C-alpha positions in Angstrom: -10.2 -8.4 -40.9 -8.8 -10.1 -37.7 -8.2 -13.3 -39.7 -6.2 -11.4 -42.3 -4.1 -9.7 -39.6 -3.5 -13.1 -37.8 -2.5 -14.7 -41.1 0.0 -11.9 -41.9 1.5 -12.1 -38.4 1.8 -15.9 -38.6 3.9 -15.4 -41.7 6.1 -12.8 -40.0 7.7 -14.3 -36.8 10.1 -11.5 -36.4 7.2 -9.0 -36.2 5.6 -11.2 -33.6 8.8 -11.2 -31.6 8.8 -7.4 -31.5 5.1 -7.2 -30.6 5.4 -9.7 -27.8 8.4 -7.7 -26.4 6.2 -4.6 -26.4 3.4 -6.5 -24.7 5.8 -7.6 -22.0 6.4 -4.0 -21.0 2.8 -4.0 -19.7 4.1 -6.0 -16.7 6.5 -3.1 -15.7 5.6 -0.3 -13.3 3.2 1.5 -13.3 0.9 -0.9 -15.2 2.0 -4.1 -13.4 0.0 -6.4 -15.7 2.0 -9.4 -14.7 -0.2 -12.1 -16.4 0.9 -10.8 -19.8 4.2 -12.6 -19.2 2.4 -15.9 -19.0 1.7 -15.4 -22.7 4.7 -13.4 -23.9 7.5 -15.6 -22.5 6.0 -18.9 -23.9 5.5 -17.1 -27.2 9.1 -15.9 -27.2 10.3 -19.4 -26.5 8.2 -20.9 -29.3 9.5 -18.3 -31.7 13.1 -19.2 -30.7 12.3 -22.9 -31.2 10.7 -22.3 -34.6 13.6 -20.2 -36.0 15.1 -21.8 -39.0 18.6 -20.4 -38.7 20.9 -19.1 -36.0 20.7 -15.7 -37.6 16.9 -15.8 -37.1 17.4 -16.7 -33.5 19.6 -13.6 -33.0 17.1 -11.4 -34.7 14.2 -12.9 -32.7 16.0 -12.2 -29.5 17.0 -8.7 -30.5 13.5 -7.7 -31.7 11.8 -9.0 -28.6 14.2 -7.0 -26.5 13.8 -4.0 -28.8 10.0 -4.1 -28.3 10.4 -4.4 -24.6 12.8 -1.5 -24.4 11.0 0.8 -26.7 7.7 0.4 -24.7 9.5 0.5 -21.4 11.9 3.4 -22.1 9.8 5.7 -24.2 10.0 8.4 -21.5 13.7 8.9 -22.1 12.9 11.5 -24.7 11.4 13.9 -22.0 14.7 15.5 -20.8 15.8 16.1 -24.4 12.7 18.2 -24.9 14.0 20.6 -22.3 16.9 21.6 -24.6 15.0 21.0 -27.9 16.9 23.9 -29.5 20.2 22.1 -29.2 19.2 18.4 -29.3 16.2 18.5 -31.6 17.8 15.9 -33.8 17.8 13.4 -30.9 14.1 13.5 -30.2 13.1 10.7 -32.7 16.3 8.7 -32.0 16.8 8.7 -28.2 14.3 6.0 -27.2 15.0 3.7 -30.2 18.7 4.0 -29.9 18.7 3.1 -26.1 16.1 0.4 -26.6 18.2 -1.0 -29.5 21.3 -1.1 -27.4 19.6 -2.8 -24.4 18.0 -5.3 -26.8 21.3 -7.0 -27.4 21.1 -8.5 -23.9 18.0 -10.4 -25.0 20.1 -12.3 -27.6 22.0 -14.1 -24.9 19.0 -16.1 -23.5 17.6 -16.6 -27.0 20.9 -18.3 -28.1 21.2 -20.3 -24.9 17.6 -21.6 -25.1 18.0 -22.6 -28.8 21.2 -24.5 -27.9 19.3 -27.1 -25.9 16.3 -29.4 -26.6 12.7 -28.2 -26.1 11.2 -29.0 -22.8 11.7 -27.9 -19.1 15.4 -28.0 -19.6 15.2 -25.3 -22.2 13.0 -23.1 -19.9 15.6 -23.5 -17.1 18.5 -22.5 -19.5 16.4 -19.6 -20.8 15.7 -18.3 -17.3 19.3 -18.7 -16.1 20.7 -17.0 -19.2 18.1 -14.2 -18.9 19.3 -13.7 -15.3 22.9 -13.7 -16.4 22.2 -11.2 -19.2 20.6 -8.9 -16.6 23.7 -9.1 -14.5 25.9 -8.2 -17.5 23.5 -5.3 -18.2 24.2 -3.9 -14.7 27.9 -3.6 -15.3 28.6 -3.4 -19.1 29.1 0.1 -20.6 28.8 1.8 -17.2 25.6 -0.2 -16.4 21.9 0.3 -17.0 19.9 -2.2 -15.0 16.5 -0.7 -15.8 13.1 -2.4 -16.5 14.0 -5.7 -14.8 11.0 -8.0 -14.6 11.6 -8.3 -10.9 10.2 -4.8 -10.5 6.9 -6.0 -11.9 6.0 -7.2 -8.4 6.3 -3.8 -6.8 2.5 -3.3 -7.1 1.2 -0.4 -5.0 -0.4 -1.4 -1.7 -0.5 -4.5 0.4 -0.3 -6.9 -2.5 3.1 -5.4 -3.5 4.3 -5.4 0.1 3.8 -9.1 0.2 5.1 -10.0 -3.2 8.4 -8.0 -3.0 9.7 -9.7 0.1 11.7 -12.4 -1.7 14.0 -9.5 -2.7 15.4 -9.8 0.8 16.7 -13.3 -0.2 17.6 -13.1 -3.8 17.4 -9.4 -4.9 15.5 -8.0 -7.8 17.9 -9.9 -10.2 16.9 -13.2 -8.6 13.3 -12.2 -8.6 13.6 -11.5 -12.4 15.0 -15.0 -13.0 12.2 -16.6 -11.0 9.6 -14.5 -12.8 10.9 -15.8 -16.2 10.8 -19.3 -14.9 7.3 -19.0 -13.6 6.1 -17.2 -16.8 7.2 -20.2 -18.9 5.4 -22.9 -16.8 2.1 -22.6 -18.7 3.9 -24.3 -21.6 3.7 -27.5 -19.7 -0.1 -27.8 -19.4 -1.8 -28.6 -16.1 1.3 -29.7 -14.4 3.0 -26.4 -15.2 0.0 -24.4 -14.0 -0.1 -26.5 -10.8 3.6 -25.8 -10.2 3.0 -22.1 -10.9 0.2 -22.0 -8.3 2.3 -23.9 -5.7 5.3 -21.5 -6.1 3.1 -18.5 -5.9 1.5 -19.7 -2.7 4.9 -20.3 -1.1 6.0 -16.9 -2.4 3.1 -15.1 -0.9 3.2 -17.0 2.3 6.9 -16.1 2.8 6.1 -12.5 2.1 3.2 -12.3 4.5 5.2 -14.1 7.3 8.1 -11.7 6.9 5.9 -8.7 7.2 5.0 -9.8 10.7 8.6 -9.1 11.9 8.5 -6.4 14.6 10.7 -3.3 14.1 11.7 -0.8 16.8 11.1 2.9 16.2 14.0 5.4 15.9 12.5 8.4 17.4 13.7 10.5 14.5 11.3 12.6 12.4 12.2 13.8 8.9 10.9 16.7 6.8 11.2 15.7 3.1 11.0 18.8 1.0 9.3 18.5 -2.4 9.6 22.0 -4.0 8.5 21.1 -7.5 11.0 23.4 -9.1 10.7 23.7 -12.9 13.5 22.1 -15.0 15.8 23.1 -16.4 14.8 26.4 -14.6 16.2 29.9 -14.8 19.6 30.7 -13.5 19.3 34.5 -13.2 19.8 36.0 -9.7 16.1 36.7 -9.0 15.1 33.1 -9.8 18.0 31.6 -7.7 17.0 33.8 -4.7 13.4 32.8 -5.1 14.3 29.1 -5.1 16.5 29.6 -2.0 13.7 31.4 -0.1 11.3 28.7 -1.0 13.7 26.0 0.4 14.2 28.1 3.6 10.4 28.5 4.1 9.6 24.8 3.4 12.4 23.7 5.7 11.2 26.0 8.5 7.6 24.6 8.0 8.9 21.1 8.4 10.8 21.9 11.6 7.8 23.7 13.0 5.8 20.5 12.4 8.1 18.4 14.6 10.9 17.3 12.2 14.4 16.9 13.7 16.1 16.9 10.3 15.3 18.1 6.8 16.1 16.6 3.4 16.2 18.5 0.1 16.1 16.8 -3.3 18.9 16.4 -5.8 20.8 19.6 -6.7 18.0 21.7 -5.0 20.4 24.3 -3.5 21.0 27.2 -5.8 24.3 27.9 -4.0 27.3 25.6 -3.5 26.7 24.9 0.2 30.0 23.3 1.0 31.9 26.5 0.2 29.3 29.2 0.5 29.6 30.4 4.2 27.0 33.2 3.7 24.4 30.7 2.5 25.1 28.4 5.4 24.6 31.3 7.8 21.3 32.3 6.2 20.2 28.6 6.4 21.2 28.3 10.1 19.3 31.5 10.9 16.1 29.7 9.9 16.9 26.1 10.8 19.3 26.4 13.7 21.4 23.4 14.3 19.0 20.9 12.8 20.7 18.6 10.3 20.0 19.6 6.7 20.6 16.9 4.1 20.8 19.1 1.0 21.2 18.1 -2.7 23.8 20.5 -3.9 26.4 20.8 -6.6 30.1 21.1 -5.7 33.0 22.7 -7.4 36.2 21.0 -6.4 38.3 22.7 -9.1 37.9 24.6 -12.4 37.4 21.3 -14.2 35.9 19.1 -11.3 32.2 19.4 -10.6 30.3 17.0 -8.4 26.6 16.1 -7.9 26.5 15.9 -4.1 24.7 15.6 -0.9 26.0 18.2 1.5 25.0 17.9 5.2 25.0 21.0 7.4 23.9 21.5 11.1 24.6 25.2 11.5 26.7 28.0 9.9 30.0 26.1 10.3 31.5 23.9 7.4 29.5 20.9 6.2 29.5 17.9 8.6 29.1 15.4 5.8 29.6 15.3 2.0 28.7 12.5 -0.4 29.6 12.7 -4.1 27.5 10.7 -6.6 29.5 7.9 -8.1 27.1 6.4 -10.6 26.6 9.1 -13.1 24.0 9.1 -15.9 25.6 8.6 -19.3 24.6 11.5 -21.7 22.9 13.3 -18.8 25.8 14.0 -16.5 28.7 13.0 -18.6 29.5 11.7 -22.1 31.4 8.4 -22.2 34.9 8.8 -23.7 34.1 6.2 -26.5 31.5 8.6 -27.9 33.1 10.9 -30.6 30.7 13.8 -30.1 29.3 15.6 -27.0 25.7 14.5 -26.2 25.1 16.2 -22.8 23.0 19.2 -21.6 24.9 22.4 -21.6 26.1 22.4 -18.0 29.4 22.4 -16.2 31.5 22.1 -19.3 32.2 18.4 -19.9 30.0 17.1 -17.2 30.4 15.8 -13.6 33.2 13.9 -11.9 32.2 10.7 -10.1 32.7 10.1 -6.4 34.6 7.2 -4.9 31.6 4.9 -4.2 29.0 4.0 -1.6 29.6 5.7 1.8 28.0 5.9 5.2 27.7 9.3 6.7 27.8 9.8 10.5 26.0 13.0 11.6 25.2 14.0 15.2 21.5 13.6 16.0 20.9 11.0 13.2 21.5 7.3 12.8 24.2 6.7 10.3 22.8 6.7 6.8 23.8 5.8 3.3 23.1 8.5 0.6 21.9 7.6 -2.9 21.6 10.3 -5.6 19.0 9.7 -8.3 20.2 7.0 -10.7 22.2 5.2 -8.0 19.0 3.7 -6.6 18.7 1.3 -9.5 21.9 -0.5 -8.8 20.9 -3.5 -6.7 23.7 -4.8 -4.4 25.9 -1.8 -5.0 24.4 0.9 -2.8 25.7 0.2 0.7 29.2 0.4 2.2 29.6 -3.2 3.3 32.2 -2.3 5.9 30.1 0.4 7.6 26.5 -0.7 7.3 24.1 2.3 7.7 20.9 2.3 9.7 18.9 3.9 6.9 19.1 5.1 3.3 18.3 8.5 1.8 17.7 8.8 -1.9 17.5 12.4 -3.3 16.5 12.8 -6.9 15.0 15.1 -9.5 12.6 13.1 -11.7 11.0 16.3 -13.0 13.2 15.8 -16.0 11.0 12.9 -17.0 7.6 14.5 -16.6 4.4 12.7 -15.9 5.5 9.4 -17.5 6.3 5.9 -16.5 9.9 6.9 -15.8 9.5 8.4 -12.3 7.2 5.6 -11.3 9.7 3.0 -12.4 12.4 4.8 -10.5 10.1 4.8 -7.4 9.6 1.0 -7.7 13.3 0.5 -7.9 13.9 2.5 -4.7 11.2 0.5 -2.9 13.0 -2.8 -3.7 16.3 -1.4 -2.4 14.7 -1.0 1.0 13.7 -4.7 1.0 17.0 -6.0 -0.3 19.0 -4.1 2.4 16.5 -4.4 5.2 16.8 -0.6 5.7 14.2 2.2 5.7 14.6 4.5 2.8 13.7 8.2 2.6 13.1 9.2 -1.0 13.0 13.0 -1.6 12.2 14.0 -5.2 11.9 17.5 -6.6 8.5 17.0 -8.2 7.7 13.6 -6.7 7.3 10.8 -5.9 8.6 11.6 -2.4 8.1 8.8 0.1 9.2 7.1 3.3 9.7 3.3 2.8 10.1 1.1 5.9 12.6 -1.8 5.9 9.9 -4.0 4.2 9.4 -1.6 1.3 6.0 -0.5 2.7 5.1 3.1 1.9 4.6 4.8 5.2 3.9 8.2 3.7 4.2 9.9 0.4 3.7 13.0 -1.8 2.4 12.4 -5.3 4.0 13.3 -8.6 3.8 16.9 -9.9 2.9 18.4 -6.5 4.6 20.7 -3.9 4.8 20.1 -0.2 6.7 19.0 2.9 6.3 15.4 4.0 6.9 15.2 7.8 7.3 11.5 8.7 8.9 9.3 11.3 12.0 7.4 10.3 11.3 3.6 10.8 13.8 1.2 12.3 16.0 -1.2 10.4 16.3 -4.9 10.3 19.3 -7.2 10.6 21.0 -7.5 7.3 18.9 -9.9 5.1 20.5 -12.7 3.2 20.8 -10.7 0.0 22.4 -7.7 1.9 25.0 -10.1 3.2 26.0 -11.8 0.0 24.8 -9.4 -2.7 24.8 -10.1 -6.4 26.6 -13.5 -5.8 23.1 -14.8 -5.0 21.4 -14.1 -8.4 24.7 -15.0 -10.1 24.6 -18.4 -8.4 20.9 -18.9 -9.3 21.6 -18.1 -12.9 24.5 -20.6 -13.0 22.5 -23.4 -11.2 19.5 -22.9 -13.4 21.6 -23.0 -16.6 23.6 -26.1 -15.6 20.4 -27.9 -14.4 18.7 -27.0 -17.7 21.5 -28.4 -19.7 21.6 -31.6 -17.7 17.8 -32.1 -17.9 17.9 -31.5 -21.6 20.8 -33.8 -22.2 19.3 -36.7 -20.2 15.8 -36.3 -21.7 
């Protein structure tokens, strides 16, 4: 039977491309089966080399990317199920459509690799083009830099702490390029495996050495509130008041346990805190003048709604407001080029985006950079370069994605942002995973997925801006350019 299956697959290279793409998703969080790339990347390159026409090269690239996307993004269907009565027709289409769109980026490295001779030069060109395609993916069509292979290294525990440190130099995009290059080395026999081992030793050595850097404490203690509210949740008055009382009780519990400030997750407040003076008075009666970093919606006008972080420190007007600027397509707005409305039934046509990354200065806290949900996946685009914060706070509501790979992939992305920027990051999620990362991406404390609680934890200190924080996406862009040019030259001279 196995011989029959193998014979059929041998005669169907496009099917093999799809299956190898799906297998590659096993390297992503939460599985982290990195060795699978040592088989899938060489197999992909062999399929590209064996393609008889350019059309087959394109199909091979797209099908590999489609398999990777379908297995890595299956969880995207979860939020649709919350409004199944309206969007039932999207259930079988959402994951395949998104995976199919993202798969087009895999055509770029497939075409680039086929354009040069087989050998190490082809691998370099492939890795460079893969890195370039990932950068395009971050910006094209509003951007969706999800499931980058650089996140594979964010393994839970000490191993991951060590292996994610190169993000401080080259970012997750650069780590993805290097991952592709390393995964292709077994194609070159013993020399390739020796080179792979040597690079991994240097990689791990750098990570271990960097983790020995001392960091001063801040003296600030945070209470990260994880209320585990159901989604979409009821909006009748009784339900709203119950949510509000739960937030007040959990905030008071955090302050009673030594916290100096409290963080609420994305859109947790049932009231519009920036304009609701009565709500601020009720909050201040419980929390006093402690800073409250509250996920809250804002109504700027009859047609302008914002997904925001509103900071209060008493009954007076908010002392800080941040509006989310990277909105989720089809979740928070419908792109104008889509002819029909595909968005949950909220706030009319969706949210308005804010101006961009900001640093908020609040008395009693070191200056911080807010990130709301989806924004944490945008490497190199999360910090105000002209007003560098001392820490980051990421509020989110991953309850929409259930107990799937989605929240865990989002968690890994946030962990890498801490390393890239050299800043501690407090992550507060409605249903988890809530955590405090230090500036090395180490998890100091956390609350697991699908649980309720208040995480009282010290805010770690920050590091001087790492290499990547200073130069940003120019670093992986340069790596992609150098790898591609070097590959072309090596292939030409071979």
